[in-house]
N, CA, C and O atoms as a Tripos MOL2 file, in Angstrom:
@<TRIPOS>MOLECULE
protein
  248   247    62     0     0
PROTEIN
NO_CHARGES

@<TRIPOS>ATOM
      1 N          14.4730   16.6030   -2.4610 N.3       1 MET1
      2 CA         13.7900   15.5060   -1.7920 C.3       1 MET1
      3 C          14.7830   14.3760   -1.5580 C.2       1 MET1
      4 O          15.6000   14.0690   -2.4260 O.2       1 MET1
      5 N          14.7130   13.7730   -0.4090 N.am      2 THR2
      6 CA         15.6420   12.7030   -0.0660 C.3       2 THR2
      7 C          15.0500   11.3500   -0.4300 C.2       2 THR2
      8 O          13.8620   11.2310   -0.7300 O.2       2 THR2
      9 N          15.8980   10.3440   -0.3970 N.am      3 ALA3
     10 CA         15.4490    8.9830   -0.7140 C.3       3 ALA3
     11 C          14.3250    8.5190    0.2130 C.2       3 ALA3
     12 O          13.3590    7.9330   -0.2750 O.2       3 ALA3
     13 N          14.4070    8.7570    1.5480 N.am      4 PRO4
     14 CA         13.2850    8.3540    2.4150 C.3       4 PRO4
     15 C          11.9880    9.0720    2.0450 C.2       4 PRO4
     16 O          10.9100    8.4820    2.1260 O.2       4 PRO4
     17 N          12.0830   10.3470    1.6390 N.am      5 ASP5
     18 CA         10.8810   11.0680    1.2150 C.3       5 ASP5
     19 C          10.2940   10.4560   -0.0480 C.2       5 ASP5
     20 O           9.0780   10.3070   -0.1680 O.2       5 ASP5
     21 N          11.1640   10.1020   -0.9910 N.am      6 ASP6
     22 CA         10.7100    9.4550   -2.2230 C.3       6 ASP6
     23 C          10.0430    8.1190   -1.9120 C.2       6 ASP6
     24 O           8.9990    7.7910   -2.4750 O.2       6 ASP6
     25 N          10.6460    7.3620   -1.0250 N.am      7 ARG7
     26 CA         10.0890    6.0560   -0.6450 C.3       7 ARG7
     27 C           8.7090    6.2220   -0.0220 C.2       7 ARG7
     28 O           7.7780    5.5000   -0.3770 O.2       7 ARG7
     29 N           8.5720    7.1650    0.8990 N.am      8 GLU8
     30 CA          7.2730    7.3730    1.5460 C.3       8 GLU8
     31 C           6.2320    7.8280    0.5230 C.2       8 GLU8
     32 O           5.0890    7.3740    0.5630 O.2       8 GLU8
     33 N           6.6110    8.7090   -0.3820 N.am      9 ARG9
     34 CA          5.6730    9.1640   -1.4160 C.3       9 ARG9
     35 C           5.2290    7.9930   -2.2930 C.2       9 ARG9
     36 O           4.0510    7.8750   -2.6310 O.2       9 ARG9
     37 N           6.1700    7.1390   -2.6550 N.am     10 THR10
     38 CA          5.8320    5.9630   -3.4650 C.3      10 THR10
     39 C           4.8880    5.0370   -2.7090 C.2      10 THR10
     40 O           3.8960    4.5690   -3.2680 O.2      10 THR10
     41 N           5.1890    4.7730   -1.4500 N.am     11 ILE11
     42 CA          4.3350    3.8860   -0.6570 C.3      11 ILE11
     43 C           2.9420    4.4910   -0.4980 C.2      11 ILE11
     44 O           1.9480    3.7710   -0.5940 O.2      11 ILE11
     45 N           2.8530    5.7950   -0.2570 N.am     12 ARG12
     46 CA          1.5390    6.4430   -0.1280 C.3      12 ARG12
     47 C           0.7430    6.3400   -1.4330 C.2      12 ARG12
     48 O          -0.4700    6.1360   -1.4000 O.2      12 ARG12
     49 N           1.4030    6.4770   -2.5580 N.am     13 THR13
     50 CA          0.7270    6.3380   -3.8510 C.3      13 THR13
     51 C           0.2170    4.9160   -4.0370 C.2      13 THR13
     52 O          -0.9080    4.7130   -4.4920 O.2      13 THR13
     53 N           1.0430    3.9300   -3.6850 N.am     14 LEU14
     54 CA          0.6150    2.5350   -3.7810 C.3      14 LEU14
     55 C          -0.5470    2.2450   -2.8430 C.2      14 LEU14
     56 O          -1.4450    1.4770   -3.1920 O.2      14 LEU14
     57 N          -0.5450    2.8470   -1.6590 N.am     15 ILE15
     58 CA         -1.6400    2.6680   -0.7090 C.3      15 ILE15
     59 C          -2.9450    3.1640   -1.3280 C.2      15 ILE15
     60 O          -3.9740    2.4920   -1.2470 O.2      15 ILE15
     61 N          -2.8960    4.3400   -1.9440 N.am     16 GLU16
     62 CA         -4.0910    4.8870   -2.5860 C.3      16 GLU16
     63 C          -4.6030    3.9560   -3.6790 C.2      16 GLU16
     64 O          -5.8070    3.7250   -3.7890 O.2      16 GLU16
     65 N          -3.6960    3.4260   -4.4820 N.am     17 LEU17
     66 CA         -4.0980    2.4930   -5.5360 C.3      17 LEU17
     67 C          -4.6560    1.1980   -4.9560 C.2      17 LEU17
     68 O          -5.6680    0.6860   -5.4350 O.2      17 LEU17
     69 N          -4.0040    0.6730   -3.9330 N.am     18 ALA18
     70 CA         -4.4320   -0.5960   -3.3330 C.3      18 ALA18
     71 C          -5.7830   -0.4690   -2.6510 C.2      18 ALA18
     72 O          -6.5520   -1.4290   -2.6120 O.2      18 ALA18
     73 N          -6.0770    0.7020   -2.1170 N.am     19 ALA19
     74 CA         -7.3320    0.8980   -1.3960 C.3      19 ALA19
     75 C          -8.4900    1.2190   -2.3310 C.2      19 ALA19
     76 O          -9.6410    1.2540   -1.8960 O.2      19 ALA19
     77 N          -8.2090    1.4490   -3.5860 N.am     20 GLY20
     78 CA         -9.2580    1.7990   -4.5450 C.3      20 GLY20
     79 C         -10.2540    0.6770   -4.7470 C.2      20 GLY20
     80 O          -9.9140   -0.5010   -4.6440 O.2      20 GLY20
     81 N         -11.4820    1.0540   -5.0350 N.am     21 ASN21
     82 CA        -12.5440    0.0680   -5.2440 C.3      21 ASN21
     83 C         -13.1800    0.1830   -6.6180 C.2      21 ASN21
     84 O         -14.2790   -0.3260   -6.8340 O.2      21 ASN21
     85 N         -12.5220    0.8290   -7.5290 N.am     22 ASN22
     86 CA        -13.0470    0.9980   -8.8670 C.3      22 ASN22
     87 C         -12.8100   -0.2800   -9.6670 C.2      22 ASN22
     88 O         -11.6680   -0.7230   -9.7870 O.2      22 ASN22
     89 N         -13.8680   -0.8810  -10.2180 N.am     23 PRO23
     90 CA        -13.6960   -2.1390  -10.9750 C.3      23 PRO23
     91 C         -12.7160   -2.0160  -12.1310 C.2      23 PRO23
     92 O         -12.0520   -2.9930  -12.4770 O.2      23 PRO23
     93 N         -12.6110   -0.8400  -12.7350 N.am     24 THR24
     94 CA        -11.6790   -0.6840  -13.8510 C.3      24 THR24
     95 C         -10.2390   -0.6130  -13.3730 C.2      24 THR24
     96 O          -9.3180   -0.7260  -14.1820 O.2      24 THR24
     97 N         -10.0250   -0.4270  -12.0680 N.am     25 ASP25
     98 CA         -8.6820   -0.3740  -11.5030 C.3      25 ASP25
     99 C          -8.2250   -1.7160  -10.9550 C.2      25 ASP25
    100 O          -7.2090   -1.7770  -10.2620 O.2      25 ASP25
    101 N          -8.9320   -2.7740  -11.2400 N.am     26 CYS26
    102 CA         -8.6590   -4.0810  -10.6520 C.3      26 CYS26
    103 C          -7.1930   -4.4680  -10.7920 C.2      26 CYS26
    104 O          -6.5690   -4.8490   -9.8010 O.2      26 CYS26
    105 N          -6.6330   -4.3840  -11.9780 N.am     27 TRP27
    106 CA         -5.2310   -4.7620  -12.1690 C.3      27 TRP27
    107 C          -4.3290   -3.8770  -11.3310 C.2      27 TRP27
    108 O          -3.4140   -4.3670  -10.6680 O.2      27 TRP27
    109 N          -4.5870   -2.5460  -11.3600 N.am     28 ASP28
    110 CA         -3.7650   -1.6150  -10.5890 C.3      28 ASP28
    111 C          -3.8490   -1.9110   -9.1020 C.2      28 ASP28
    112 O          -2.8340   -1.8780   -8.4060 O.2      28 ASP28
    113 N          -5.0520   -2.2000   -8.6060 N.am     29 ASP29
    114 CA         -5.2260   -2.5210   -7.1860 C.3      29 ASP29
    115 C          -4.3860   -3.7350   -6.8070 C.2      29 ASP29
    116 O          -3.6440   -3.7080   -5.8250 O.2      29 ASP29
    117 N          -4.5110   -4.7880   -7.5890 N.am     30 ARG30
    118 CA         -3.7910   -6.0330   -7.3070 C.3      30 ARG30
    119 C          -2.2820   -5.8240   -7.3870 C.2      30 ARG30
    120 O          -1.5390   -6.2980   -6.5270 O.2      30 ARG30
    121 N          -1.8390   -5.1280   -8.3990 N.am     31 ARG31
    122 CA         -0.4070   -4.8710   -8.5730 C.3      31 ARG31
    123 C           0.1220   -3.9790   -7.4480 C.2      31 ARG31
    124 O           1.2240   -4.2000   -6.9460 O.2      31 ARG31
    125 N          -0.6550   -2.9830   -7.0570 N.am     32 ALA32
    126 CA         -0.2390   -2.1130   -5.9510 C.3      32 ALA32
    127 C          -0.0960   -2.9090   -4.6640 C.2      32 ALA32
    128 O           0.8520   -2.6960   -3.9090 O.2      32 ALA32
    129 N          -1.0260   -3.8240   -4.4020 N.am     33 ARG33
    130 CA         -0.9360   -4.6590   -3.2020 C.3      33 ARG33
    131 C           0.3150   -5.5380   -3.2390 C.2      33 ARG33
    132 O           1.0040   -5.6950   -2.2300 O.2      33 ARG33
    133 N           0.6010   -6.1080   -4.4160 N.am     34 GLU34
    134 CA          1.7970   -6.9420   -4.5560 C.3      34 GLU34
    135 C           3.0620   -6.1180   -4.2940 C.2      34 GLU34
    136 O           3.9780   -6.5780   -3.6120 O.2      34 GLU34
    137 N           3.1060   -4.9150   -4.8330 N.am     35 LEU35
    138 CA          4.2680   -4.0500   -4.6250 C.3      35 LEU35
    139 C           4.3990   -3.6390   -3.1610 C.2      35 LEU35
    140 O           5.5050   -3.6090   -2.6210 O.2      35 LEU35
    141 N           3.2790   -3.3240   -2.5180 N.am     36 LEU36
    142 CA          3.3320   -2.9600   -1.1020 C.3      36 LEU36
    143 C           3.8300   -4.1260   -0.2560 C.2      36 LEU36
    144 O           4.6120   -3.9280    0.6740 O.2      36 LEU36
    145 N           3.3780   -5.3520   -0.5760 N.am     37 ARG37
    146 CA          3.8580   -6.5300    0.1590 C.3      37 ARG37
    147 C           5.3610   -6.6950    0.0140 C.2      37 ARG37
    148 O           6.0460   -7.0660    0.9670 O.2      37 ARG37
    149 N           5.8720   -6.4200   -1.1770 N.am     38 SER38
    150 CA          7.3070   -6.6400   -1.4070 C.3      38 SER38
    151 C           8.1730   -5.4580   -0.9620 C.2      38 SER38
    152 O           9.3740   -5.6250   -0.7460 O.2      38 SER38
    153 N           7.5920   -4.2860   -0.8250 N.am     39 GLN39
    154 CA          8.3870   -3.0930   -0.5420 C.3      39 GLN39
    155 C           8.1670   -2.4840    0.8370 C.2      39 GLN39
    156 O           8.8370   -1.5170    1.1970 O.2      39 GLN39
    157 N           7.2310   -3.0400    1.6180 N.am     40 SER40
    158 CA          6.9370   -2.4710    2.9360 C.3      40 SER40
    159 C           6.5350   -3.5850    3.8960 C.2      40 SER40
    160 O           6.5340   -4.7660    3.5480 O.2      40 SER40
    161 N           6.1960   -3.1770    5.1030 N.am     41 THR41
    162 CA          5.7100   -4.1230    6.0980 C.3      41 THR41
    163 C           4.3930   -3.6050    6.6580 C.2      41 THR41
    164 O           4.0630   -2.4300    6.4970 O.2      41 THR41
    165 N           3.6460   -4.4780    7.3110 N.am     42 ALA42
    166 CA          2.3960   -4.0630    7.9370 C.3      42 ALA42
    167 C           2.6650   -2.9870    8.9860 C.2      42 ALA42
    168 O           1.8980   -2.0300    9.1010 O.2      42 ALA42
    169 N           3.7300   -3.1330    9.7400 N.am     43 ASP43
    170 CA          4.0630   -2.1350   10.7570 C.3      43 ASP43
    171 C           4.3840   -0.7740   10.1380 C.2      43 ASP43
    172 O           3.9950    0.2670   10.6680 O.2      43 ASP43
    173 N           5.0890   -0.7960    9.0240 N.am     44 GLU44
    174 CA          5.4060    0.4580    8.3470 C.3      44 GLU44
    175 C           4.1280    1.1440    7.8650 C.2      44 GLU44
    176 O           3.9910    2.3610    7.9830 O.2      44 GLU44
    177 N           3.1990    0.3650    7.3240 N.am     45 LEU45
    178 CA          1.9430    0.9390    6.8590 C.3      45 LEU45
    179 C           1.1270    1.4880    8.0150 C.2      45 LEU45
    180 O           0.5050    2.5430    7.8900 O.2      45 LEU45
    181 N           1.1220    0.7820    9.1440 N.am     46 ARG46
    182 CA          0.4280    1.2900   10.3390 C.3      46 ARG46
    183 C           1.0130    2.6260   10.7720 C.2      46 ARG46
    184 O           0.2780    3.5420   11.1400 O.2      46 ARG46
    185 N           2.3360    2.7350   10.7280 N.am     47 ALA47
    186 CA          2.9990    3.9790   11.1170 C.3      47 ALA47
    187 C           2.6320    5.1290   10.1860 C.2      47 ALA47
    188 O           2.6790    6.2930   10.5850 O.2      47 ALA47
    189 N           2.2690    4.8090    8.9550 N.am     48 LEU48
    190 CA          1.8460    5.8320    7.9960 C.3      48 LEU48
    191 C           0.3540    6.1380    8.1030 C.2      48 LEU48
    192 O          -0.1640    6.9860    7.3770 O.2      48 LEU48
    193 N          -0.3340    5.4420    9.0140 N.am     49 GLY49
    194 CA         -1.7470    5.7130    9.2470 C.3      49 GLY49
    195 C          -2.7110    4.9550    8.3580 C.2      49 GLY49
    196 O          -3.8640    5.3590    8.2070 O.2      49 GLY49
    197 N          -2.2550    3.8630    7.7680 N.am     50 VAL50
    198 CA         -3.1200    3.0600    6.9070 C.3      50 VAL50
    199 C          -4.1320    2.3100    7.7670 C.2      50 VAL50
    200 O          -3.7890    1.7710    8.8190 O.2      50 VAL50
    201 N          -5.3680    2.2840    7.3140 N.am     51 ALA51
    202 CA         -6.4410    1.6150    8.0430 C.3      51 ALA51
    203 C          -6.1760    0.1160    8.1400 C.2      51 ALA51
    204 O          -5.6070   -0.4910    7.2320 O.2      51 ALA51
    205 N          -6.6000   -0.4680    9.2610 N.am     52 ASP52
    206 CA         -6.3840   -1.9000    9.4970 C.3      52 ASP52
    207 C          -7.0140   -2.7730    8.4250 C.2      52 ASP52
    208 O          -6.4470   -3.8080    8.0750 O.2      52 ASP52
    209 N          -8.1780   -2.3870    7.8890 N.am     53 ASP53
    210 CA         -8.8140   -3.2160    6.8610 C.3      53 ASP53
    211 C          -7.9970   -3.2190    5.5680 C.2      53 ASP53
    212 O          -7.9560   -4.2290    4.8660 O.2      53 ASP53
    213 N          -7.3530   -2.1030    5.2510 N.am     54 VAL54
    214 CA         -6.5040   -2.0580    4.0600 C.3      54 VAL54
    215 C          -5.2530   -2.9000    4.3000 C.2      54 VAL54
    216 O          -4.8210   -3.6340    3.4110 O.2      54 VAL54
    217 N          -4.6770   -2.8000    5.4820 N.am     55 ILE55
    218 CA         -3.5030   -3.6230    5.8110 C.3      55 ILE55
    219 C          -3.8580   -5.1060    5.7340 C.2      55 ILE55
    220 O          -3.0640   -5.9080    5.2420 O.2      55 ILE55
    221 N          -5.0430   -5.4750    6.2150 N.am     56 ALA56
    222 CA         -5.4750   -6.8760    6.1710 C.3      56 ALA56
    223 C          -5.5930   -7.3710    4.7310 C.2      56 ALA56
    224 O          -5.3370   -8.5440    4.4610 O.2      56 ALA56
    225 N          -5.9750   -6.4940    3.8090 N.am     57 GLU57
    226 CA         -6.0570   -6.8960    2.3970 C.3      57 GLU57
    227 C          -4.6600   -7.0580    1.8010 C.2      57 GLU57
    228 O          -4.4330   -7.9420    0.9760 O.2      57 GLU57
    229 N          -3.7360   -6.2140    2.2130 N.am     58 ILE58
    230 CA         -2.3890   -6.2620    1.6720 C.3      58 ILE58
    231 C          -1.5760   -7.3900    2.2960 C.2      58 ILE58
    232 O          -0.8460   -8.1030    1.6070 O.2      58 ILE58
    233 N          -1.7140   -7.5370    3.6110 N.am     59 PHE59
    234 CA         -1.0150   -8.5850    4.3770 C.3      59 PHE59
    235 C          -2.0540   -9.4420    5.0920 C.2      59 PHE59
    236 O          -2.3010   -9.2300    6.2790 O.2      59 PHE59
    237 N          -2.6700  -10.4030    4.4060 N.am     60 PRO60
    238 CA         -3.7530  -11.1900    5.0160 C.3      60 PRO60
    239 C          -3.3750  -11.8750    6.3230 C.2      60 PRO60
    240 O          -4.2530  -12.1370    7.1460 O.2      60 PRO60
    241 N          -2.1050  -12.1700    6.5400 N.am     61 SER61
    242 CA         -1.7110  -12.8650    7.7630 C.3      61 SER61
    243 C          -1.2680  -11.9050    8.8620 C.2      61 SER61
    244 O          -0.8720  -12.3510    9.9400 O.2      61 SER61
    245 N          -1.3270  -10.5920    8.6110 N.am     62 ALA62
    246 CA         -0.8530   -9.5990    9.6050 C.3      62 ALA62
    247 C          -1.8570   -9.4280   10.7320 C.2      62 ALA62
    248 O          -1.6260   -8.6400   11.6490 O.2      62 ALA62
@<TRIPOS>BOND
     1     1     2 1
     2     2     3 1
     3     3     4 2
     4     3     5 am
     5     5     6 1
     6     6     7 1
     7     7     8 2
     8     7     9 am
     9     9    10 1
    10    10    11 1
    11    11    12 2
    12    11    13 am
    13    13    14 1
    14    14    15 1
    15    15    16 2
    16    15    17 am
    17    17    18 1
    18    18    19 1
    19    19    20 2
    20    19    21 am
    21    21    22 1
    22    22    23 1
    23    23    24 2
    24    23    25 am
    25    25    26 1
    26    26    27 1
    27    27    28 2
    28    27    29 am
    29    29    30 1
    30    30    31 1
    31    31    32 2
    32    31    33 am
    33    33    34 1
    34    34    35 1
    35    35    36 2
    36    35    37 am
    37    37    38 1
    38    38    39 1
    39    39    40 2
    40    39    41 am
    41    41    42 1
    42    42    43 1
    43    43    44 2
    44    43    45 am
    45    45    46 1
    46    46    47 1
    47    47    48 2
    48    47    49 am
    49    49    50 1
    50    50    51 1
    51    51    52 2
    52    51    53 am
    53    53    54 1
    54    54    55 1
    55    55    56 2
    56    55    57 am
    57    57    58 1
    58    58    59 1
    59    59    60 2
    60    59    61 am
    61    61    62 1
    62    62    63 1
    63    63    64 2
    64    63    65 am
    65    65    66 1
    66    66    67 1
    67    67    68 2
    68    67    69 am
    69    69    70 1
    70    70    71 1
    71    71    72 2
    72    71    73 am
    73    73    74 1
    74    74    75 1
    75    75    76 2
    76    75    77 am
    77    77    78 1
    78    78    79 1
    79    79    80 2
    80    79    81 am
    81    81    82 1
    82    82    83 1
    83    83    84 2
    84    83    85 am
    85    85    86 1
    86    86    87 1
    87    87    88 2
    88    87    89 am
    89    89    90 1
    90    90    91 1
    91    91    92 2
    92    91    93 am
    93    93    94 1
    94    94    95 1
    95    95    96 2
    96    95    97 am
    97    97    98 1
    98    98    99 1
    99    99   100 2
   100    99   101 am
   101   101   102 1
   102   102   103 1
   103   103   104 2
   104   103   105 am
   105   105   106 1
   106   106   107 1
   107   107   108 2
   108   107   109 am
   109   109   110 1
   110   110   111 1
   111   111   112 2
   112   111   113 am
   113   113   114 1
   114   114   115 1
   115   115   116 2
   116   115   117 am
   117   117   118 1
   118   118   119 1
   119   119   120 2
   120   119   121 am
   121   121   122 1
   122   122   123 1
   123   123   124 2
   124   123   125 am
   125   125   126 1
   126   126   127 1
   127   127   128 2
   128   127   129 am
   129   129   130 1
   130   130   131 1
   131   131   132 2
   132   131   133 am
   133   133   134 1
   134   134   135 1
   135   135   136 2
   136   135   137 am
   137   137   138 1
   138   138   139 1
   139   139   140 2
   140   139   141 am
   141   141   142 1
   142   142   143 1
   143   143   144 2
   144   143   145 am
   145   145   146 1
   146   146   147 1
   147   147   148 2
   148   147   149 am
   149   149   150 1
   150   150   151 1
   151   151   152 2
   152   151   153 am
   153   153   154 1
   154   154   155 1
   155   155   156 2
   156   155   157 am
   157   157   158 1
   158   158   159 1
   159   159   160 2
   160   159   161 am
   161   161   162 1
   162   162   163 1
   163   163   164 2
   164   163   165 am
   165   165   166 1
   166   166   167 1
   167   167   168 2
   168   167   169 am
   169   169   170 1
   170   170   171 1
   171   171   172 2
   172   171   173 am
   173   173   174 1
   174   174   175 1
   175   175   176 2
   176   175   177 am
   177   177   178 1
   178   178   179 1
   179   179   180 2
   180   179   181 am
   181   181   182 1
   182   182   183 1
   183   183   184 2
   184   183   185 am
   185   185   186 1
   186   186   187 1
   187   187   188 2
   188   187   189 am
   189   189   190 1
   190   190   191 1
   191   191   192 2
   192   191   193 am
   193   193   194 1
   194   194   195 1
   195   195   196 2
   196   195   197 am
   197   197   198 1
   198   198   199 1
   199   199   200 2
   200   199   201 am
   201   201   202 1
   202   202   203 1
   203   203   204 2
   204   203   205 am
   205   205   206 1
   206   206   207 1
   207   207   208 2
   208   207   209 am
   209   209   210 1
   210   210   211 1
   211   211   212 2
   212   211   213 am
   213   213   214 1
   214   214   215 1
   215   215   216 2
   216   215   217 am
   217   217   218 1
   218   218   219 1
   219   219   220 2
   220   219   221 am
   221   221   222 1
   222   222   223 1
   223   223   224 2
   224   223   225 am
   225   225   226 1
   226   226   227 1
   227   227   228 2
   228   227   229 am
   229   229   230 1
   230   230   231 1
   231   231   232 2
   232   231   233 am
   233   233   234 1
   234   234   235 1
   235   235   236 2
   236   235   237 am
   237   237   238 1
   238   238   239 1
   239   239   240 2
   240   239   241 am
   241   241   242 1
   242   242   243 1
   243   243   244 2
   244   243   245 am
   245   245   246 1
   246   246   247 1
   247   247   248 2
@<TRIPOS>SUBSTRUCTURE
     1 MET1         2 RESIDUE 1 A MET
     2 THR2         6 RESIDUE 1 A THR
     3 ALA3        10 RESIDUE 1 A ALA
     4 PRO4        14 RESIDUE 1 A PRO
     5 ASP5        18 RESIDUE 1 A ASP
     6 ASP6        22 RESIDUE 1 A ASP
     7 ARG7        26 RESIDUE 1 A ARG
     8 GLU8        30 RESIDUE 1 A GLU
     9 ARG9        34 RESIDUE 1 A ARG
    10 THR10       38 RESIDUE 1 A THR
    11 ILE11       42 RESIDUE 1 A ILE
    12 ARG12       46 RESIDUE 1 A ARG
    13 THR13       50 RESIDUE 1 A THR
    14 LEU14       54 RESIDUE 1 A LEU
    15 ILE15       58 RESIDUE 1 A ILE
    16 GLU16       62 RESIDUE 1 A GLU
    17 LEU17       66 RESIDUE 1 A LEU
    18 ALA18       70 RESIDUE 1 A ALA
    19 ALA19       74 RESIDUE 1 A ALA
    20 GLY20       78 RESIDUE 1 A GLY
    21 ASN21       82 RESIDUE 1 A ASN
    22 ASN22       86 RESIDUE 1 A ASN
    23 PRO23       90 RESIDUE 1 A PRO
    24 THR24       94 RESIDUE 1 A THR
    25 ASP25       98 RESIDUE 1 A ASP
    26 CYS26      102 RESIDUE 1 A CYS
    27 TRP27      106 RESIDUE 1 A TRP
    28 ASP28      110 RESIDUE 1 A ASP
    29 ASP29      114 RESIDUE 1 A ASP
    30 ARG30      118 RESIDUE 1 A ARG
    31 ARG31      122 RESIDUE 1 A ARG
    32 ALA32      126 RESIDUE 1 A ALA
    33 ARG33      130 RESIDUE 1 A ARG
    34 GLU34      134 RESIDUE 1 A GLU
    35 LEU35      138 RESIDUE 1 A LEU
    36 LEU36      142 RESIDUE 1 A LEU
    37 ARG37      146 RESIDUE 1 A ARG
    38 SER38      150 RESIDUE 1 A SER
    39 GLN39      154 RESIDUE 1 A GLN
    40 SER40      158 RESIDUE 1 A SER
    41 THR41      162 RESIDUE 1 A THR
    42 ALA42      166 RESIDUE 1 A ALA
    43 ASP43      170 RESIDUE 1 A ASP
    44 GLU44      174 RESIDUE 1 A GLU
    45 LEU45      178 RESIDUE 1 A LEU
    46 ARG46      182 RESIDUE 1 A ARG
    47 ALA47      186 RESIDUE 1 A ALA
    48 LEU48      190 RESIDUE 1 A LEU
    49 GLY49      194 RESIDUE 1 A GLY
    50 VAL50      198 RESIDUE 1 A VAL
    51 ALA51      202 RESIDUE 1 A ALA
    52 ASP52      206 RESIDUE 1 A ASP
    53 ASP53      210 RESIDUE 1 A ASP
    54 VAL54      214 RESIDUE 1 A VAL
    55 ILE55      218 RESIDUE 1 A ILE
    56 ALA56      222 RESIDUE 1 A ALA
    57 GLU57      226 RESIDUE 1 A GLU
    58 ILE58      230 RESIDUE 1 A ILE
    59 PHE59      234 RESIDUE 1 A PHE
    60 PRO60      238 RESIDUE 1 A PRO
    61 SER61      242 RESIDUE 1 A SER
    62 ALA62      246 RESIDUE 1 A ALA
């Protein structure tokens, strides 16, 4: 596996965590959103097929 593949896998995992709605995952959701903000862009997430409502939660100004 190459570095870009690892990066995409990591971002996809963070997307799944950030999109979760389980109350017990609250910390994980918030932390995943923070990591996605620091490690990706709204455009990159769109290219990966992330829903606009999830992107809006991660990047409120996007």
